[in-house]
N, C-alpha and C positions, 0 to 999 in steps of 0.2 A: 458460440456455446452458450449462450443466453437462453436459448430455448431448449436446451437438454441439459441433464446432469454430465458433467464432465467423465470422462473415463479414468481408469486408475492411473495412466501415465499422465494424462492432463493434471489430475490431482497433484501428483508428484511435484510436476513442473511448478505449478501455482505455489505448492508449499515452500519449494527450494526458492523461489523467487521472492517470496516474502520473508524468508530468513534472511537473505542475502540483503534486501533492502532495508529490513529492520537494523542490521549490522551497520549497513552503510550509515544510515539516518541517526544511529545511536553514536556514531563516531563523527558526525557533522551537524551539530544542532542546527546550526544556521540554514543549512540547506532543507531540513524539515519544516523549520519556521516559514522559509521561503514558500516550499510547496503548500504548506496548509494556509498561506496568505492569499491563495488565488482563488477567485470566485467570491459568490455574493455572501454565502454563508460562513460564519465564524465558527471555527473548530471548538470543541468542547473542551475548555482547560483541564478538564479533570482527567482526560485521556492522554496516554503517554505520546508525545509529539512522534517519536521516532517510530512507533508502532502504527500509528494512525498514517504516516506518511507512507510507512510501507504497503499498508494495506490499500492506500489510495491508488498507488503504483499497480497493485494486483488488479482492483477494480478496473481500472484504466485499460489494463491487458485484456480482461475478459470482455470488455465492452468494445474493445478495438476490432 
């Protein structure tokens, strides 16, 4: 999907996943912190951790 625009259904799926993941991480702050601690770059502390963790998972889906 990275070489083209997602179709309508794919966009809907990504939006659903983003919403579900944001709700999950909003209710589990330690899980969001754990995900965001992976890697060399530190997360921007001004960004909401639950939302950033959710979009991290969406990006992973797109790139997989």
